[in-house]
KESERO-73244 format. One record per residue (C-alpha): residue number from 1; residue in three letters; x, y, z. Coordinates in steps of 0.25 Angstrom, whole numbers. Example, Ala and Ser with C-alpha at 12.3 -4.5 7.8 and 13.67 -1.06 7.14 Angstrom:
// KESERO-73244
<site resi="1" resn="ALA" u="49" v="-18" w="31"/>
<site resi="2" resn="SER" u="55" v="-4" w="29"/>
//
This chain:
// KESERO-73244
<site resi="1" resn="UNK" u="-32" v="-82" w="64"/>
<site resi="2" resn="UNK" u="-25" v="-86" w="76"/>
<site resi="3" resn="UNK" u="-17" v="-76" w="85"/>
<site resi="4" resn="UNK" u="-2" v="-75" w="83"/>
<site resi="5" resn="UNK" u="0" v="-71" w="98"/>
<site resi="6" resn="UNK" u="8" v="-81" w="106"/>
<site resi="7" resn="UNK" u="0" v="-87" w="118"/>
<site resi="8" resn="UNK" u="5" v="-91" w="131"/>
<site resi="9" resn="UNK" u="-2" v="-101" w="140"/>
<site resi="10" resn="UNK" u="-1" v="-101" w="155"/>
<site resi="11" resn="UNK" u="-7" v="-110" w="166"/>
<site resi="12" resn="UNK" u="-12" v="-102" w="178"/>
<site resi="13" resn="UNK" u="-18" v="-107" w="191"/>
<site resi="14" resn="UNK" u="-29" v="-98" w="196"/>
<site resi="15" resn="UNK" u="-33" v="-95" w="210"/>
<site resi="16" resn="UNK" u="-46" v="-101" w="215"/>
<site resi="17" resn="UNK" u="-58" v="-95" w="208"/>
<site resi="18" resn="UNK" u="-51" v="-87" w="197"/>
<site resi="19" resn="UNK" u="-53" v="-97" w="186"/>
<site resi="20" resn="UNK" u="-68" v="-97" w="189"/>
<site resi="21" resn="UNK" u="-68" v="-82" w="189"/>
<site resi="22" resn="UNK" u="-61" v="-81" w="176"/>
<site resi="23" resn="UNK" u="-71" v="-91" w="170"/>
<site resi="24" resn="UNK" u="-83" v="-83" w="175"/>
<site resi="25" resn="UNK" u="-77" v="-71" w="168"/>
<site resi="26" resn="UNK" u="-75" v="-79" w="155"/>
<site resi="27" resn="UNK" u="-89" v="-84" w="155"/>
<site resi="28" resn="UNK" u="-95" v="-71" w="158"/>
<site resi="29" resn="UNK" u="-87" v="-64" w="146"/>
<site resi="30" resn="UNK" u="-89" v="-77" w="137"/>
<site resi="31" resn="UNK" u="-74" v="-78" w="135"/>
<site resi="32" resn="UNK" u="-64" v="-89" w="138"/>
<site resi="33" resn="UNK" u="-57" v="-90" w="152"/>
<site resi="34" resn="UNK" u="-44" v="-89" w="144"/>
<site resi="35" resn="UNK" u="-48" v="-75" w="139"/>
<site resi="36" resn="UNK" u="-51" v="-70" w="153"/>
<site resi="37" resn="UNK" u="-38" v="-75" w="158"/>
<site resi="38" resn="UNK" u="-30" v="-68" w="146"/>
<site resi="39" resn="UNK" u="-38" v="-55" w="148"/>
<site resi="40" resn="UNK" u="-35" v="-55" w="163"/>
<site resi="41" resn="UNK" u="-20" v="-57" w="160"/>
<site resi="42" resn="UNK" u="-20" v="-47" w="150"/>
<site resi="43" resn="UNK" u="-27" v="-37" w="159"/>
<site resi="44" resn="UNK" u="-17" v="-40" w="170"/>
<site resi="45" resn="UNK" u="-5" v="-38" w="161"/>
<site resi="46" resn="UNK" u="-11" v="-25" w="155"/>
<site resi="47" resn="UNK" u="-14" v="-19" w="169"/>
<site resi="48" resn="UNK" u="-2" v="-24" w="178"/>
<site resi="49" resn="UNK" u="-6" v="-13" w="188"/>
<site resi="50" resn="UNK" u="-17" v="-22" w="193"/>
<site resi="51" resn="UNK" u="-7" v="-32" w="198"/>
<site resi="52" resn="UNK" u="5" v="-23" w="202"/>
<site resi="53" resn="UNK" u="2" v="-26" w="217"/>
<site resi="54" resn="UNK" u="4" v="-41" w="214"/>
<site resi="55" resn="UNK" u="15" v="-42" w="202"/>
<site resi="56" resn="UNK" u="27" v="-35" w="197"/>
<site resi="57" resn="UNK" u="23" v="-32" w="182"/>
<site resi="58" resn="UNK" u="37" v="-26" w="179"/>
<site resi="59" resn="UNK" u="44" v="-36" w="170"/>
<site resi="60" resn="UNK" u="55" v="-34" w="160"/>
<site resi="61" resn="UNK" u="62" v="-44" w="151"/>
<site resi="62" resn="UNK" u="70" v="-50" w="161"/>
<site resi="63" resn="UNK" u="58" v="-53" w="170"/>
<site resi="64" resn="UNK" u="51" v="-60" w="159"/>
<site resi="65" resn="UNK" u="63" v="-69" w="156"/>
<site resi="66" resn="UNK" u="64" v="-73" w="170"/>
<site resi="67" resn="UNK" u="49" v="-76" w="171"/>
<site resi="68" resn="UNK" u="50" v="-85" w="159"/>
<site resi="69" resn="UNK" u="62" v="-92" w="165"/>
<site resi="70" resn="UNK" u="55" v="-95" w="178"/>
<site resi="71" resn="UNK" u="41" v="-98" w="174"/>
<site resi="72" resn="UNK" u="38" v="-112" w="177"/>
//
């Protein structure tokens, strides 16, 4: 039975070497590259304190609406 969750697709340009590193992790763990990327995103969002020095994680509904209207 298929998942009832809605899935979003994005395209991301990675820095030199990042794809190769992610592919090595996927091969080592016998999983797909997409799984590694989804896991990394989930971990990043679950633990925003790791990225606090780089990003402002405080969003409200107005921020989300603004981001949707300005994303290209």
